[in-house]
C-alpha positions as CSV (number, residue, x, y, z in Angstrom):
1,M,-75.2,61.8,-81.8
2,S,-76.0,65.3,-80.9
3,S,-75.7,68.1,-83.3
4,S,-75.1,72.1,-82.5
5,E,-75.6,75.0,-85.1
6,S,-71.5,75.0,-85.8
7,G,-71.7,70.7,-86.2
8,R,-71.6,67.6,-85.1
9,Q,-70.4,65.8,-81.7
10,F,-70.0,62.8,-81.1
11,I,-71.7,61.9,-78.1
12,N,-75.1,60.9,-76.3
13,Q,-75.9,62.7,-73.3
14,P,-73.9,65.8,-72.5
15,R,-74.4,65.5,-68.5
16,Q,-73.0,61.8,-69.2
17,V,-69.9,62.9,-71.4
18,V,-67.3,62.5,-68.8
19,G,-68.3,59.1,-67.0
20,E,-68.1,57.6,-70.4
21,A,-65.4,58.8,-71.6
22,L,-63.6,57.9,-68.5
23,E,-65.3,54.3,-68.6
24,G,-63.5,53.7,-72.5
25,C,-60.8,54.6,-71.1
26,A,-60.5,52.7,-68.1
27,R,-61.2,49.3,-69.9
28,L,-57.3,49.8,-71.3
29,R,-53.7,48.7,-70.0
30,H,-50.7,50.4,-69.8
31,P,-47.7,49.0,-71.9
32,D,-47.1,47.7,-68.6
33,G,-49.9,45.4,-67.9
34,S,-51.2,47.8,-65.4
35,G,-54.5,49.4,-65.3
36,V,-56.6,51.9,-63.4
37,R,-60.0,51.5,-61.1
38,L,-63.0,53.8,-61.0
39,S,-64.7,54.6,-58.1
40,D,-68.1,53.5,-58.4
41,P,-70.5,55.9,-60.3
42,A,-73.7,55.5,-57.5
43,S,-70.5,57.1,-55.3
44,G,-71.4,60.1,-57.4
45,M,-68.0,61.0,-57.5
46,R,-65.4,60.8,-59.8
47,L,-62.0,59.0,-59.0
48,V,-59.4,57.6,-61.2
49,V,-56.6,55.4,-59.2
50,R,-54.1,53.3,-59.8
51,D,-54.8,49.1,-60.1
52,D,-51.2,48.3,-59.4
53,W,-50.6,50.6,-56.2
54,A,-49.7,49.0,-52.9
55,R,-49.4,52.5,-50.5
56,D,-45.4,51.7,-50.3
57,Q,-44.5,55.6,-51.5
58,V,-45.8,59.0,-51.7
59,A,-49.0,59.3,-53.5
60,L,-49.5,61.6,-56.1
61,I,-53.4,63.6,-56.4
62,S,-54.0,65.7,-58.4
63,G,-57.4,66.4,-60.6
64,G,-59.8,69.8,-61.1
65,G,-62.9,70.0,-63.9
66,S,-62.5,67.6,-67.0
67,G,-63.0,69.0,-70.2
68,H,-58.8,69.3,-70.0
69,E,-58.5,65.3,-71.0
70,P,-55.6,64.0,-71.2
71,A,-55.4,65.9,-68.3
72,H,-55.8,64.9,-65.5
73,A,-57.4,61.2,-65.5
74,G,-54.6,60.3,-68.3
75,F,-51.8,60.3,-66.4
76,V,-52.7,58.0,-63.9
77,G,-50.0,55.5,-63.5
78,A,-46.8,54.1,-62.3
79,G,-44.2,57.1,-62.6
80,M,-46.4,60.0,-62.7
81,L,-50.3,60.0,-60.9
82,T,-51.2,57.7,-58.3
83,A,-55.2,59.2,-58.9
84,A,-57.0,61.5,-60.3
85,V,-60.4,63.5,-58.9
86,C,-62.4,64.6,-62.2
87,G,-65.0,67.2,-61.6
88,E,-67.8,67.7,-64.0
89,L,-66.6,70.0,-66.9
90,F,-64.9,73.1,-65.8
91,A,-65.7,72.8,-62.7
92,S,-63.9,71.7,-59.4
93,P,-64.4,67.8,-57.6
94,T,-66.2,68.6,-54.6
95,V,-64.6,68.6,-51.0
96,D,-65.5,64.9,-50.1
97,A,-64.1,63.4,-54.0
98,V,-61.0,64.9,-52.9
99,L,-60.9,63.5,-49.7
100,A,-62.1,59.9,-50.3
101,A,-58.9,60.1,-53.2
102,I,-56.8,60.9,-50.1
103,R,-58.0,57.4,-47.9
104,E,-57.6,55.8,-50.6
105,V,-54.1,56.2,-51.8
106,T,-52.5,57.4,-49.5
107,G,-50.2,55.1,-46.8
108,E,-47.4,56.0,-44.4
109,A,-45.2,57.6,-46.8
110,G,-48.1,60.4,-47.4
111,A,-49.8,62.1,-50.1
112,L,-48.7,65.3,-52.2
113,L,-51.8,66.8,-53.9
114,I,-50.7,68.6,-57.0
115,V,-53.4,71.4,-57.9
116,K,-53.8,74.2,-61.0
117,N,-54.5,77.8,-59.5
118,Y,-57.9,78.1,-59.7
119,T,-60.5,79.0,-56.6
120,G,-62.6,76.8,-56.5
121,D,-59.7,73.9,-57.0
122,R,-58.0,75.7,-54.4
123,L,-60.4,75.9,-51.7
124,N,-61.9,72.1,-52.0
125,F,-58.5,70.4,-52.5
126,G,-57.6,72.6,-49.3
127,L,-60.4,71.7,-47.1
128,A,-60.3,67.8,-48.4
129,A,-56.5,68.5,-47.1
130,E,-57.5,69.8,-43.8
131,R,-59.6,67.4,-43.0
132,A,-56.8,64.6,-44.3
133,R,-54.7,65.7,-41.8
134,Q,-57.4,65.7,-38.8
135,E,-57.5,62.3,-40.0
136,G,-53.8,61.2,-39.3
137,F,-53.2,61.2,-42.9
138,K,-49.3,63.1,-43.6
139,V,-50.9,65.8,-46.8
140,E,-49.0,68.0,-49.0
141,M,-50.3,70.3,-51.1
142,V,-48.0,72.5,-54.4
143,I,-50.5,74.7,-56.4
144,I,-49.6,75.4,-59.7
145,A,-49.8,79.0,-61.2
146,D,-47.5,79.2,-64.3
147,D,-49.5,81.4,-66.5
148,V,-47.6,83.8,-67.6
149,A,-50.7,86.0,-69.6
150,L,-51.1,88.7,-66.9
151,P,-48.5,90.2,-65.0
152,D,-50.2,92.1,-62.8
153,N,-52.5,89.4,-61.6
154,P,-51.5,88.0,-58.0
155,Q,-53.1,84.7,-58.5
156,P,-51.8,83.5,-62.1
157,R,-53.9,80.3,-63.8
158,G,-52.2,77.0,-63.6
159,L,-52.0,75.9,-66.6
160,A,-49.5,73.3,-68.7
161,G,-46.9,73.4,-66.1
162,T,-48.6,71.3,-63.9
163,L,-48.2,67.9,-65.9
164,L,-44.1,68.8,-65.5
165,V,-44.5,69.0,-62.0
166,H,-46.7,65.6,-62.5
167,K,-44.0,64.0,-64.3
168,V,-40.9,65.0,-62.1
169,T,-42.6,63.7,-59.0
170,G,-44.1,60.8,-60.3
171,A,-40.6,59.6,-61.0
172,L,-39.2,60.6,-57.3
173,A,-41.8,58.6,-55.9
174,A,-40.9,55.9,-57.9
175,R,-37.7,55.6,-56.9
176,G,-39.0,56.1,-52.9
177,A,-38.1,59.8,-52.3
178,G,-39.7,61.2,-49.6
179,L,-42.8,63.7,-48.6
180,K,-40.2,66.2,-47.7
181,E,-38.0,65.6,-50.9
182,I,-41.0,65.4,-53.1
183,T,-42.8,69.0,-52.2
184,A,-39.1,70.6,-52.1
185,V,-38.9,69.8,-56.0
186,A,-42.6,70.3,-56.8
187,R,-42.7,73.8,-55.3
188,R,-39.3,74.7,-57.2
189,V,-40.8,73.1,-60.5
190,A,-44.0,75.0,-60.2
191,D,-41.7,78.1,-59.3
192,S,-39.9,77.9,-61.9
193,C,-41.9,77.2,-65.3
194,S,-44.3,79.6,-67.1
195,T,-46.8,79.2,-69.8
196,L,-48.8,81.4,-72.3
197,G,-51.1,80.0,-74.6
198,V,-53.0,81.8,-77.9
199,A,-56.0,80.5,-79.6
200,F,-58.3,81.2,-82.5
201,N,-61.7,80.3,-81.0
202,V,-63.1,78.5,-77.5
203,G,-63.7,74.9,-77.1
204,R,-67.8,73.8,-77.7
205,H,-69.5,72.6,-74.8
206,P,-70.8,68.8,-75.4
207,G,-74.6,69.8,-77.1
208,K,-73.9,73.5,-77.8
209,P,-73.1,76.1,-80.0
210,R,-69.6,77.2,-80.2
211,E,-69.1,80.6,-78.8
212,Q,-68.3,83.3,-81.4
213,R,-64.6,84.5,-80.6
214,V,-61.9,86.8,-81.6
215,P,-57.9,85.4,-81.9
216,E,-56.7,86.0,-78.3
217,L,-53.3,85.7,-77.0
218,G,-53.3,84.3,-73.0
219,L,-56.8,83.0,-73.5
220,G,-57.7,80.7,-70.3
221,I,-58.4,76.8,-70.8
222,H,-62.0,77.7,-69.5
223,G,-62.6,79.9,-72.0
224,E,-61.6,82.9,-69.6
225,P,-60.6,86.2,-71.5
226,G,-57.1,86.9,-72.7
227,A,-54.8,89.6,-72.1
228,M,-55.3,91.0,-75.6
229,A,-57.0,90.6,-79.3
230,L,-54.3,89.6,-81.8
231,E,-54.8,90.9,-85.1
232,L,-54.2,88.7,-87.9
233,G,-54.5,89.1,-91.9
234,S,-56.4,86.9,-93.9
235,D,-56.5,82.9,-93.8
236,S,-54.2,82.7,-97.0
237,D,-51.8,84.9,-95.3
238,T,-48.4,82.8,-95.5
239,H,-46.7,84.6,-92.6
240,G,-49.6,84.3,-90.2
241,V,-48.2,81.4,-88.3
242,H,-44.9,83.1,-87.9
243,A,-46.8,86.6,-86.6
244,V,-48.6,84.6,-84.2
245,M,-45.4,82.6,-82.7
246,D,-43.1,85.4,-82.4
247,T,-46.4,87.3,-80.2
248,V,-46.5,84.2,-78.0
249,V,-42.5,83.5,-77.8
250,T,-41.8,87.6,-77.2
251,A,-44.6,87.6,-74.5
252,L,-43.5,84.1,-73.3
253,V,-40.1,85.0,-72.4
254,Q,-40.8,88.3,-71.0
255,G,-42.9,86.7,-68.5
256,H,-40.6,84.0,-67.9
257,S,-37.5,86.4,-67.1
258,R,-39.3,88.0,-64.2
259,K,-39.1,84.6,-62.4
260,D,-36.6,84.4,-60.0
261,V,-35.6,80.7,-61.2
262,G,-32.7,80.8,-58.5
263,G,-29.7,82.2,-60.4
264,D,-27.7,82.0,-63.5
265,L,-29.4,79.6,-66.3
266,P,-28.6,76.0,-66.2
267,A,-25.8,74.5,-68.4
268,S,-28.4,72.4,-69.4
269,G,-30.3,74.9,-70.9
270,H,-34.2,75.0,-71.0
271,L,-37.1,72.8,-71.7
272,L,-40.0,73.5,-73.8
273,L,-43.7,71.7,-73.8
274,I,-45.7,72.5,-76.7
275,N,-49.6,71.9,-75.9
276,D,-52.6,71.4,-78.5
277,L,-55.3,73.1,-76.3
278,G,-57.9,70.4,-78.4
279,G,-58.0,71.5,-81.8
280,C,-54.9,71.2,-83.9
281,S,-53.9,68.9,-86.4
282,A,-51.1,66.7,-86.4
283,L,-50.0,68.7,-89.2
284,E,-50.5,72.1,-87.7
285,R,-48.9,70.6,-84.5
286,G,-45.8,70.2,-86.1
287,L,-45.5,73.3,-88.0
288,L,-45.6,74.7,-84.5
289,L,-42.7,73.1,-83.3
290,E,-40.9,74.1,-86.0
291,E,-42.2,78.0,-85.5
292,A,-41.1,77.9,-81.8
293,L,-37.7,75.6,-82.2
294,T,-36.4,77.7,-85.3
295,H,-37.7,81.2,-83.1
296,P,-34.7,83.6,-82.1
297,S,-35.3,83.9,-79.0
298,L,-36.2,80.3,-77.7
299,Q,-32.6,79.6,-79.6
300,A,-31.3,81.7,-77.4
301,L,-32.8,80.3,-73.9
302,G,-31.4,77.2,-75.0
303,I,-34.2,74.2,-75.7
304,H,-32.4,71.1,-75.5
305,A,-35.6,69.1,-75.0
306,V,-39.1,69.0,-76.3
307,V,-42.5,67.8,-74.7
308,G,-44.8,67.5,-77.5
309,P,-46.4,69.1,-79.3
310,Q,-49.5,67.1,-78.1
311,P,-52.9,67.1,-76.6
312,L,-51.4,67.3,-73.1
313,M,-54.0,70.3,-70.9
314,T,-56.8,70.5,-73.4
315,S,-59.7,72.7,-73.4
316,L,-62.7,70.7,-75.1
317,D,-62.3,71.3,-79.0
318,M,-60.1,75.2,-78.2
319,H,-58.1,75.8,-81.4
320,G,-54.9,77.3,-79.7
321,F,-51.8,75.8,-78.2
322,S,-49.4,77.2,-75.3
323,L,-45.9,77.0,-75.0
324,T,-43.7,76.0,-71.3
325,L,-40.3,76.4,-70.3
326,L,-38.9,74.8,-67.4
327,P,-35.4,75.5,-66.9
328,L,-33.4,72.4,-66.5
329,D,-30.7,70.5,-64.2
330,S,-29.7,67.3,-64.0
331,L,-32.3,66.1,-61.4
332,L,-35.0,67.6,-63.2
333,E,-33.3,65.8,-66.6
334,E,-33.7,62.4,-65.2
335,A,-37.0,63.1,-63.5
336,L,-38.3,63.6,-67.1
337,S,-36.8,61.3,-68.7
338,A,-38.0,58.3,-66.4
339,S,-40.3,56.0,-68.1
340,C,-43.3,55.5,-67.1
341,A,-46.9,53.6,-67.7
342,P,-49.0,56.3,-68.7
343,V,-49.6,56.2,-72.6
344,A,-50.8,60.2,-72.9
345,W,-47.3,61.2,-71.7
346,P,-45.6,61.4,-75.3
347,G,-41.8,61.4,-73.5
348,V,-38.9,64.4,-73.8
349,Q,-37.3,63.9,-77.0
350,P,-33.4,65.6,-76.7
351,V,-33.6,68.7,-79.9
352,T,-30.9,68.1,-82.6
353,P,-29.8,69.9,-86.0
354,L,-31.6,69.9,-88.8
355,T,-29.7,68.0,-90.9
356,H,-31.0,67.4,-94.9
357,F,-29.5,64.8,-97.9
358,T,-29.6,64.3,-101.2
359,P,-32.0,62.0,-102.5
360,S,-30.4,59.3,-105.0
361,Q,-32.0,59.7,-108.3
362,D,-31.2,56.3,-109.3
363,A,-33.0,54.1,-107.6
364,V,-47.5,56.4,-70.4
365,R,-59.6,54.2,-43.7
366,T,-57.7,53.5,-40.4
367,A,-59.1,51.5,-37.1
368,S,-59.0,54.3,-34.8
369,D,-61.4,56.3,-36.8
370,E,-64.0,53.9,-37.3
371,A,-63.9,52.9,-33.4
372,S,-64.4,57.0,-32.9
373,D,-67.4,56.7,-35.3
374,A,-68.4,54.4,-33.2
375,R,-68.2,56.0,-30.0
376,R,-70.1,58.7,-31.6
377,A,-73.4,56.7,-33.3
378,Q,-73.4,55.7,-30.2
379,A,-73.8,58.9,-28.3
380,K,-76.4,59.9,-30.4
381,A,-78.4,57.3,-30.6
382,D,-78.4,57.3,-26.5
383,C,-79.2,61.3,-27.2
384,Q,-82.1,60.7,-29.6
385,E,-83.4,58.1,-27.1
386,R,-83.4,60.7,-24.1
387,A,-85.5,63.5,-26.4
388,A,-87.6,60.8,-27.3
389,R,-88.5,60.3,-23.5
390,G,-88.6,63.6,-23.1
391,V,-85.0,64.0,-20.9
392,K,-83.7,67.7,-21.9
393,S,-79.9,66.0,-21.1
394,R,-78.3,66.3,-24.0
395,A,-75.5,64.2,-21.9
396,G,-74.9,61.7,-24.5
397,L,-72.0,64.1,-25.9
398,P,-70.4,66.7,-23.9
399,G,-72.8,69.4,-23.2
400,D,-72.6,73.1,-22.0
401,P,-76.0,75.1,-22.2
402,Q,-73.9,78.3,-22.1
403,V,-71.9,77.6,-25.1
404,E,-75.6,75.7,-27.1
405,Q,-76.8,79.2,-25.7
406,R,-74.6,81.7,-27.4
407,L,-74.7,79.0,-30.6
408,R,-78.5,79.1,-31.5
409,A,-78.0,83.1,-30.7
410,A,-75.6,83.5,-33.4
411,L,-77.8,81.4,-35.3
412,E,-80.6,83.0,-34.9
413,I,-79.0,86.4,-36.0
414,L,-78.4,84.8,-39.5
415,L,-81.4,83.6,-40.1
416,A,-83.5,87.4,-39.0
417,S,-80.1,88.1,-41.1
418,E,-81.1,86.5,-44.8
419,A,-82.9,89.6,-46.6
420,D,-80.9,92.5,-45.1
421,L,-77.9,90.9,-46.1
422,D,-79.0,89.7,-49.4
423,R,-80.2,93.0,-50.8
424,L,-76.4,94.1,-49.2
425,D,-75.2,91.9,-51.8
426,A,-77.1,92.8,-54.3
427,I,-75.3,96.0,-54.8
428,S,-72.1,94.3,-55.6
429,G,-72.8,90.8,-56.1
430,D,-75.8,88.6,-56.8
431,G,-77.5,88.5,-53.9
432,D,-76.9,85.1,-52.2
433,T,-75.1,86.4,-49.3
434,G,-78.2,85.9,-46.9
435,S,-79.1,82.7,-48.0
436,T,-75.8,81.5,-48.0
437,F,-75.1,82.3,-44.7
438,A,-78.8,80.8,-43.9
439,S,-78.3,77.4,-45.2
440,G,-75.0,76.9,-43.4
441,A,-76.8,77.9,-39.7
442,R,-79.5,75.5,-40.9
443,A,-77.4,73.1,-41.1
444,V,-75.8,73.9,-37.5
445,I,-79.2,73.7,-35.8
446,E,-80.4,70.0,-37.6
447,A,-77.2,69.1,-35.7
448,L,-77.6,71.1,-32.6
449,E,-81.7,69.6,-32.8
450,D,-80.3,65.7,-33.8
451,C,-78.1,65.9,-30.6
452,E,-74.4,65.5,-33.1
453,L,-72.9,68.8,-32.0
454,A,-70.7,68.3,-28.5
455,C,-70.9,71.5,-27.6
456,G,-69.0,70.9,-24.3
457,D,-65.7,69.7,-26.4
458,S,-64.7,72.9,-28.2
459,G,-62.6,70.7,-30.9
460,E,-65.7,68.5,-31.8
461,L,-67.7,71.2,-31.8
462,M,-65.4,72.8,-34.7
463,T,-65.2,69.9,-36.1
464,T,-68.4,69.0,-36.6
465,I,-69.7,72.8,-37.5
466,G,-66.5,72.6,-40.2
467,K,-68.7,69.4,-41.8
468,Q,-72.1,70.8,-41.8
469,L,-71.4,74.0,-43.1
470,A,-69.0,72.4,-46.1
471,H,-72.3,69.9,-46.8
472,G,-75.2,72.5,-46.0
473,M,-73.5,75.9,-46.6
474,G,-72.4,75.9,-50.2
475,G,-70.5,78.1,-52.3
476,S,-66.9,79.5,-51.8
477,S,-68.0,81.2,-48.1
478,G,-69.3,77.2,-47.2
479,V,-65.8,76.0,-48.1
480,L,-64.2,78.6,-46.8
481,L,-65.8,79.1,-43.1
482,S,-65.5,75.3,-43.0
483,T,-61.9,75.2,-43.5
484,L,-61.5,77.8,-40.8
485,F,-63.1,75.8,-38.2
486,T,-61.6,72.4,-39.5
487,A,-58.4,73.9,-39.3
488,A,-59.8,75.4,-36.3
489,A,-60.5,72.3,-34.4
490,T,-57.1,71.0,-35.5
491,R,-55.0,73.0,-33.7
492,W,-57.1,73.0,-30.3
493,K,-56.7,69.4,-30.1
494,E,-52.8,70.1,-31.3
495,Q,-53.0,72.1,-28.0
496,S,-54.7,69.6,-25.9
497,D,-51.9,67.6,-26.9
498,A,-49.0,69.7,-25.9
499,N,-50.3,72.1,-23.8
500,G,-53.3,71.3,-21.5
501,Q,-53.0,74.2,-19.1
502,A,-52.9,77.1,-21.4
503,P,-55.1,79.5,-20.5
504,L,-58.6,79.1,-22.4
505,G,-58.5,82.1,-24.0
506,Q,-55.2,82.0,-25.1
507,R,-56.6,78.6,-26.6
508,W,-58.9,80.1,-28.5
509,H,-57.3,83.0,-29.8
510,D,-54.8,80.4,-31.0
511,A,-57.1,78.4,-32.2
512,L,-59.2,80.4,-34.6
513,S,-56.1,82.4,-35.9
514,H,-54.6,79.3,-37.3
515,G,-58.0,78.6,-39.1
516,V,-57.8,82.1,-40.4
517,A,-54.7,81.7,-41.7
518,R,-56.2,78.4,-43.9
519,M,-58.6,80.1,-44.7
520,Q,-56.2,83.3,-46.3
521,H,-54.1,80.8,-47.5
522,Y,-57.0,78.7,-49.4
523,G,-58.7,81.6,-50.4
524,G,-56.1,84.5,-51.0
525,A,-57.9,87.2,-49.9
526,S,-56.3,89.5,-47.1
527,R,-57.5,92.4,-45.1
528,G,-58.4,95.2,-46.6
529,D,-59.9,93.4,-49.5
530,R,-63.3,94.0,-48.2
531,S,-64.0,90.8,-47.4
532,L,-65.1,89.3,-43.7
533,L,-62.0,89.2,-42.8
534,D,-62.2,92.8,-42.4
535,A,-64.5,92.0,-39.5
536,L,-63.2,88.8,-38.7
537,L,-59.9,89.4,-37.6
538,P,-60.1,92.9,-35.5
539,A,-62.3,90.7,-33.2
540,L,-60.0,88.4,-33.0
541,E,-56.7,91.4,-32.2
542,A,-59.8,92.2,-29.6
543,L,-59.7,88.3,-28.6
544,Q,-55.8,88.4,-28.0
545,A,-55.6,92.3,-26.5
546,S,-58.3,90.6,-23.7
547,V,-56.5,88.2,-22.9
548,Q,-52.8,89.9,-22.5
549,S,-54.9,91.9,-20.1
550,E,-56.4,89.0,-18.1
551,K,-52.9,87.4,-17.8
552,Q,-53.0,87.3,-13.9
553,V,-55.8,84.9,-14.3
554,S,-55.3,81.4,-14.3
555,V,-57.6,77.9,-14.4
556,Q,-56.1,75.6,-12.8
557,G,-56.7,72.0,-13.7
558,Y,-58.3,72.2,-16.6
559,Q,-59.2,69.3,-19.1
560,S,-60.1,70.5,-22.7
561,A,-63.2,67.9,-23.2
562,S,-64.0,69.3,-20.1
563,P,-68.1,70.1,-20.3
564,A,-67.3,72.6,-17.7
565,E,-64.7,74.5,-20.3
566,S,-66.9,77.4,-21.0
567,R,-68.2,78.0,-17.2
568,Q,-64.2,78.2,-16.3
569,E,-63.9,81.2,-19.5
570,I,-66.4,83.0,-17.9
571,R,-64.9,82.8,-14.0
572,A,-61.5,83.7,-15.6
573,G,-62.5,86.6,-17.6
574,R,-60.5,85.0,-20.6
575,V,-63.1,86.6,-23.2
576,D,-64.2,90.2,-23.7
577,W,-67.1,89.4,-25.8
578,A,-68.4,93.4,-26.1
579,A,-65.4,94.1,-27.3
580,M,-64.7,91.6,-29.8
581,A,-68.4,92.8,-31.4
582,R,-67.4,96.4,-31.0
583,A,-63.7,95.5,-32.7
584,A,-66.1,93.4,-35.8
585,R,-68.4,96.0,-36.0
586,Q,-66.1,99.0,-36.9
587,G,-64.0,96.8,-39.2
588,A,-67.4,95.9,-40.6
589,D,-68.6,99.4,-41.2
590,A,-65.8,100.7,-42.7
591,T,-65.9,98.3,-45.5
592,A,-68.1,101.2,-47.0
593,E,-65.5,103.3,-47.2
594,M,-62.7,100.7,-49.5
595,A,-63.5,102.1,-53.4
596,K,-61.8,98.6,-54.0
597,A,-62.4,94.7,-53.8
598,R,-59.8,92.4,-53.8
599,A,-61.5,89.4,-53.5
600,G,-64.8,87.5,-54.5
601,R,-67.0,89.1,-56.8
602,S,-67.2,92.4,-55.8
603,A,-63.5,92.7,-57.0
604,Y,-65.4,93.2,-60.8
605,V,-67.7,95.4,-59.2
606,P,-67.0,99.4,-60.9
607,S,-65.9,101.8,-57.0
608,A,-69.3,103.6,-57.5
609,H,-71.4,100.4,-56.2
610,L,-69.8,100.0,-53.5
611,V,-68.8,102.8,-51.4
612,G,-71.6,103.9,-48.7
613,N,-72.1,100.0,-48.7
614,S,-70.7,97.8,-46.3
615,D,-69.3,94.2,-47.6
616,P,-72.1,92.4,-46.8
617,G,-69.6,88.8,-45.6
618,A,-68.0,91.4,-43.3
619,E,-71.6,92.5,-41.9
620,A,-72.3,89.2,-41.6
621,V,-69.9,88.5,-38.6
622,A,-70.2,91.7,-37.0
623,R,-73.9,90.8,-36.7
624,V,-72.6,87.2,-35.3
625,F,-70.7,88.5,-32.8
626,E,-73.1,91.4,-31.9
627,A,-75.0,88.2,-30.9
628,L,-72.6,86.1,-29.2
629,A,-71.6,89.3,-27.0
630,D,-75.7,90.0,-25.9
631,A,-75.8,86.1,-24.7
632,A,-73.3,86.6,-23.0
633,E,-73.9,89.2,-20.9
634,E,-77.5,87.8,-20.1
635,A,-75.8,84.9,-19.1
636,A,-73.7,87.1,-16.5
637,G,-76.4,89.0,-15.6
């Protein structure tokens, strides 16, 4: 049994606690007789799935880092979640784990991913959704951002309001609602609920001493700093809890009032969820309930129903609580009150007036995918067999020497720039941009040497590059760029199916623009935020300009999978690589004059460390386009 400076904990080994806890809970059955299945520990994934699931309804998948129990695994069961994907403590699950969950539970009705608004969760669930759509699954994703602690925060955190989305969507799915309807209601709940928390201290990680912190309002569920420190009286101050509740409710109601919840207050009032963050006793929870229900501001809102007070979305054993407000209508009331299997869901209880009496003194994967994998495996084997015999041709997969030449040029410049980019990143970050991009480049080069890249089939090429970056690049950059290539490949295939005669340059612009848009959607960055987008977006604008200037050129008889695709592109003059390189370079150089970053680690760095130094991601993009332009010029000469 582990011991720390602040006391003992009931654990064996810290690294095993998540898996062992899930196994213990999975041994129990719900009151309706159903239970859950766990993924094999050898898979390296922690998936919790309903064991009574028949894929005949919309699947609901949620998850995130562990340490928030019973969220999310404790809410898997009839009437709530279909599956939960569990990461390590406070760490998002991997893209592969989320994708495996989608494959395991999604049928014809599709799946909805319910994701808390944290960068890792957005990126990993988002890329998994893109890859699942590419495999033919119908997948939607709703991001929960109910935190109102920081009014000016452009990315509010996802907190206990996530559980209300679980419950409402679970009820709708159980009665057979479609994916479109469920997604729309989920977004309405996500947009209209508001959460604020307070804590006396942070949670204690297994096997480690507790970090000493002052009481804070708006403390995050991963121990992130709060919006403000609380000045409290002594432990014997009988008005302490009253003062804390007043501070929380006042800030919560102010934050909630800033939301557009669709007009006038519904006649049925509000639901209040009271969430124990992990360290409150049952006695404290009862007192918190009383303080909340008697607060004048909440009474004025009309609290007609309550969930809790219970540990629902915890932060290990954080000694604190959060309040969540949700405006009610008849649909939500019915969905929230519907029965469900998971015992972790405490149910909705109506609020009634307090009454007294005078005591008496007397006495809760497809067949087509397998066929495609088999064809690719055979093609790779044929290619490797020819390479072993000294035959240079890569005909096992669609090949194009010019595309391979350009690809190698781009990859080699990233390898050569590793030290430069690391030095540039060290000014504003942790000095690993160069090594991160180089790792991605090595992964793609390895796939190229192993005959895994179809250089003559743009859609397949982008798909494979996306997979290699997701596995081999690491960090948020790997997920972001993998999202770009994965989404671009999906759009390329859609264009091939819908209009294979479209000019190649236009198809490239449309595909890459779609990929960038999806990357921005999940990553949250925009042009001007001092990121790689400041070089990438100008390059795409230059590509579009070259397409417009060459409208008179037409390529006839184009087939998207033709090995001659790139050569047709050059003959048609569709891509002005030099113009794209100039635009990317100008965009990258302009980041040196941006005094404020609004994305990535640079957002936390003082302006004095940024001005005069280009963003390393934008610099990497500019160098790639310059290498592509040089390769195109060499080929033309």
